[in-house]
C-alpha positions in Angstrom: -152.8 -104.5 183.5 -153.8 -108.0 184.0 -156.3 -107.6 181.0 -153.4 -106.3 178.8 -151.1 -109.3 179.8 -153.9 -111.8 179.2 -154.5 -110.2 175.7 -150.8 -110.3 174.8 -150.6 -114.0 175.7 -153.0 -114.5 172.6 -150.6 -112.6 170.4 -148.5 -114.2 167.6 -145.7 -116.4 169.0 -144.0 -116.4 165.7 -143.7 -112.5 166.0 -142.5 -112.7 169.6 -139.9 -115.3 168.8 -138.7 -113.5 165.7 -138.4 -110.2 167.7 -136.3 -111.6 170.4 -134.1 -113.5 168.0 -133.5 -110.3 165.9 -132.9 -108.1 168.9 -130.1 -110.6 169.8 -128.7 -110.8 166.2 -128.7 -107.0 166.0 -126.5 -107.0 169.3 -124.1 -109.3 167.6 -124.0 -107.4 164.3 -123.5 -104.1 166.4 -120.5 -105.3 168.1 -119.0 -106.7 165.0 -119.7 -103.3 163.3 -117.9 -101.4 166.1 -114.9 -103.8 165.9 -114.5 -103.9 162.1 -116.4 -100.8 160.8 -117.7 -103.1 158.0 -120.5 -101.2 156.1 -122.3 -104.5 155.1 -122.4 -105.3 158.8 -124.0 -102.1 159.4 -126.6 -102.6 157.0 -127.3 -106.0 158.4 -127.5 -104.5 161.9 -130.0 -101.9 160.8 -132.0 -104.7 159.0 -132.1 -106.7 162.3 -133.2 -103.8 164.3 -136.0 -103.0 162.0 -137.2 -106.5 161.8 -137.1 -106.8 165.6 -139.0 -103.5 166.3 -141.5 -104.4 163.5 -142.2 -107.9 164.9 -142.5 -106.5 168.3 -145.2 -104.1 167.2 -146.9 -107.0 165.3 -146.9 -109.1 168.5 -148.4 -106.4 170.7 -150.9 -105.5 168.0 -151.9 -109.1 167.3 -152.4 -109.5 171.0 -154.6 -106.3 171.7 -156.7 -107.0 168.6 -158.1 -110.1 170.3 -159.9 -107.6 172.7 -163.7 -108.7 173.0 -166.1 -106.5 171.0 -167.7 -103.6 172.8 -171.0 -101.6 172.5 -168.9 -98.9 170.8 -166.9 -101.4 168.6 -169.5 -104.3 167.9 -167.0 -105.9 165.4 -164.2 -106.1 167.8 -160.6 -104.7 167.5 -159.2 -107.1 164.7 -158.0 -104.1 162.5 -155.9 -102.9 165.3 -153.1 -105.1 164.1 -153.2 -103.5 160.6 -153.0 -100.2 162.2 -150.2 -101.1 164.2 -148.3 -102.4 161.1 -148.8 -99.2 159.2 -147.1 -97.4 162.1 -144.2 -100.0 162.1 -143.5 -99.6 158.5 -142.5 -95.9 159.2 -139.5 -97.2 161.3 -138.5 -99.8 158.8 -138.6 -97.2 156.1 -136.3 -94.9 157.8 -133.8 -97.7 158.6 -134.1 -98.8 155.0 -133.3 -95.2 153.8 -130.3 -95.1 156.1 -129.1 -98.6 154.7 -129.3 -97.4 151.1 -127.7 -94.1 151.8 -124.7 -95.6 153.7 -124.2 -98.2 150.9 -124.2 -95.5 148.3 -121.6 -93.6 150.2 -119.4 -96.6 150.5 -119.8 -97.3 146.8 -118.7 -93.7 145.9 -116.0 -93.3 148.6 -114.9 -97.0 149.4 -112.8 -97.7 152.5 -109.6 -99.7 152.1 -110.2 -103.5 152.2 -109.8 -105.0 155.6 -107.0 -107.5 155.4 -107.0 -108.4 159.2 -108.0 -112.1 159.3 -109.4 -111.8 162.7 -111.8 -109.1 161.6 -112.8 -111.1 158.6 -113.5 -114.2 160.9 -115.6 -111.9 163.2 -117.7 -110.6 160.3 -118.3 -114.0 158.6 -118.9 -115.7 162.0 -121.6 -113.2 163.2 -123.2 -113.2 159.8 -123.2 -117.0 159.6 -124.8 -117.2 163.2 -127.4 -114.7 162.0 -128.2 -116.7 158.9 -128.8 -119.8 161.0 -131.0 -118.3 163.6 -133.0 -116.4 160.9 -133.5 -119.5 158.9 -134.7 -121.2 162.2 -137.2 -118.5 162.8 -138.2 -118.6 159.1 -138.7 -122.5 159.5 -141.0 -122.0 162.4 -143.0 -119.1 160.8 -143.4 -121.2 157.6 -144.8 -124.2 159.8 -147.2 -121.9 161.4 -148.2 -120.4 158.1 -149.1 -123.8 156.7 -151.0 -124.7 159.8 -153.0 -121.6 159.4 -153.6 -122.4 155.6 -154.6 -126.0 156.7 -151.8 -127.5 154.5 -149.1 -130.2 155.4 -146.2 -128.8 157.3 -144.0 -131.8 157.7 -140.4 -131.9 156.5 -139.0 -129.1 154.5 -142.4 -127.9 153.4 -142.3 -124.8 155.7 -139.4 -123.6 153.6 -140.4 -125.0 150.2 -144.3 -124.5 150.0 -145.2 -121.9 152.5 -144.7 -118.9 150.3 -147.2 -120.3 147.7 -149.8 -120.3 150.6 -148.8 -116.9 152.2 -152.1 -115.2 151.3 -154.2 -117.7 153.4 -152.2 -117.0 156.6 -152.7 -114.4 159.2 -151.0 -111.0 158.8 -148.5 -111.5 161.5 -147.3 -114.7 160.3 -147.0 -113.4 156.7 -144.9 -110.5 157.9 -142.6 -112.7 159.9 -142.2 -115.0 157.0 -141.5 -112.2 154.6 -139.0 -110.5 156.9 -137.1 -113.6 157.9 -136.8 -114.7 154.2 -135.1 -111.3 153.3 -133.1 -111.5 156.5 -131.7 -114.9 155.8 -131.0 -113.9 152.2 -129.4 -110.7 153.3 -127.1 -112.3 155.7 -125.8 -114.7 153.2 -125.5 -111.9 150.5 -123.5 -109.9 153.1 -121.2 -112.8 153.6 -120.5 -112.9 149.9 -119.9 -109.2 149.6 -117.3 -109.5 152.4 -115.5 -112.4 150.8 -115.4 -110.6 147.3 -114.0 -107.5 148.8 -111.4 -109.5 150.8 -110.1 -111.7 148.0 -110.6 -109.5 145.0 -109.9 -106.0 146.4 -113.3 -104.7 145.0 -114.4 -102.9 148.3 -117.6 -101.5 146.5 -119.1 -105.0 146.9 -119.9 -104.2 150.5 -121.6 -101.0 149.4 -123.6 -102.8 146.9 -124.7 -105.4 149.4 -125.8 -102.6 151.7 -127.9 -101.0 148.9 -129.5 -104.4 147.9 -130.3 -105.1 151.5 -132.0 -101.6 152.0 -133.9 -102.1 148.7 -135.2 -105.4 150.0 -136.3 -103.6 153.2 -138.1 -101.0 151.1 -140.0 -103.9 149.3 -141.1 -105.1 152.8 -142.3 -101.6 153.5 -144.3 -101.7 150.4 -145.8 -105.1 151.0 -146.7 -104.4 154.7 -148.2 -101.0 153.8 -150.3 -102.2 150.9 -151.7 -105.2 152.7 -152.5 -103.5 156.0 -153.9 -100.3 154.5 -156.4 -102.5 152.6 -157.0 -104.3 155.9 -157.5 -101.3 157.8 -160.0 -99.8 155.3 -161.9 -103.3 155.1 -160.8 -105.7 152.5 -162.9 -108.7 151.5 -161.6 -112.2 151.1 -162.4 -113.7 147.7 -161.2 -117.1 148.3 -163.4 -117.4 151.5 -166.2 -116.0 149.8 -166.0 -118.6 147.0 -165.8 -121.4 149.5 -168.7 -120.1 151.5 -170.8 -119.9 148.3 -170.2 -123.5 147.8 -171.3 -124.3 151.3 -174.5 -122.4 151.0 -175.5 -123.7 147.6 -174.9 -127.3 148.6 -178.2 -127.2 150.2 -181.1 -128.2 147.8 -183.4 -125.8 149.7 -181.1 -122.7 149.0 -182.1 -121.5 145.4 -179.7 -118.6 145.0 -177.4 -116.2 146.9 -178.5 -112.6 146.8 -175.7 -111.1 148.9 -172.3 -112.6 150.1 -169.2 -110.9 151.4 -166.4 -112.0 153.9 -164.7 -109.0 155.6 -161.2 -109.3 157.0 -161.1 -108.0 160.7 -157.3 -108.4 161.5 -156.7 -112.1 161.9 -160.5 -112.8 161.8 -163.1 -113.0 159.1 -166.8 -111.8 159.3 -169.2 -113.4 156.8 -172.5 -111.8 155.7 -174.9 -113.9 153.7 -178.3 -113.3 152.2 -179.7 -116.4 150.5 -182.9 -117.1 148.7 -185.0 -120.2 149.8 -188.1 -122.1 148.6 -191.2 -120.2 149.8 -192.8 -123.5 150.8 -190.3 -124.0 153.8 -191.5 -123.9 157.2 -189.9 -121.7 159.9 -188.5 -124.7 161.7 -186.9 -125.9 158.4 -185.4 -122.5 157.8 -184.0 -122.3 161.1 -182.5 -125.8 160.8 -180.9 -124.9 157.5 -179.6 -121.7 159.0 -177.9 -123.6 161.9 -176.4 -126.2 159.7 -174.9 -123.6 157.3 -173.7 -121.3 159.9 -172.0 -124.2 161.8 -170.2 -125.3 158.7 -169.0 -121.7 157.8 -167.7 -121.3 161.4 -165.6 -124.4 160.9 -163.5 -122.5 158.1 -160.2 -121.1 158.6 -160.2 -117.8 160.6 -164.0 -117.3 160.4 -165.2 -116.1 163.8 -168.6 -114.5 163.0 -171.5 -115.2 160.6 -174.6 -113.2 160.0 -177.0 -115.2 157.7 -180.5 -114.0 156.5 -183.0 -115.4 154.1 -185.3 -114.1 151.3 -187.7 -115.7 149.2 -186.7 -117.1 145.8 -187.4 -114.4 143.2 -186.7 -116.8 140.2 -183.7 -114.8 138.9 -180.2 -116.0 139.1 -178.1 -113.5 141.2 -174.9 -115.5 142.2 -172.7 -114.6 140.6 -174.4 -111.9 138.5 -171.6 -109.7 136.9 -168.1 -110.1 135.5 -166.8 -108.3 138.5 -168.3 -111.2 140.7 -166.8 -113.6 138.5 -163.3 -111.7 138.7 -163.6 -111.9 142.5 -163.0 -115.6 142.5 -159.7 -116.9 143.6 -157.1 -117.4 140.8 -155.1 -119.8 142.8 
């Protein structure tokens, strides 16, 4: 039990914070829904429950994935976070379906517009609090994301530039950023729908808001599934491969790269390099070069393991050798 607690302490704090906040928000929205029977509030409640459960799973998975490698699992448990997220999307998918279904029902059979000012204020107040709290979590997640991407994170950058660097962050942080962006926008959209229904009499607006929020949840399901399915199968990192190739070829003694790939293992990156060297080098010089290069590679973001080997230069240019290799270069 102590080992599990120690591992959980290494989990994503952004995910844990987001989960706690979303459980609290879901409780507020649940009370508001019971009091007002507002369908947009129901959609928001389901959205918050989905986010809270999802982020809790991510926190647990990100912590357990830090377990040290064993003889049976020599590459560690990094992909565990991908498997946990694949399970979590099932819950979010069910909640998204229920949200869309409820919204469509409200569009086809709209309820009378609530004219009670107290009920209106309850709905608006709860959603406003939710939007503020979600925006706070979004800011914290954006800051953590930019730190992981080794980018400036002062001022409003966590809200303005973090999404452009999302592919460079850990899976857990990307999930929190994506979910809270949708949650913040969903709360604001729900407020607009309630006000439209109240002041125009167009009660279907709340159902439309529910459908939009549900579809946004389906988008999250798609993104989470695609990214983590690739991670569970073993996805390479083209950006880091390009970066490592530059580090390796910076040494004049290295004549070419015969093989290079960087495998994503959950939050971590595992690098394999086979480089071609000058045949006149001594074993001491080769070992010195290997130590220097591995030390530089291990300083790169998220790289935790490097396996570097050398072959004698065959006089042929290998890196990159095909159009596929060129296509693997990052386009950003």
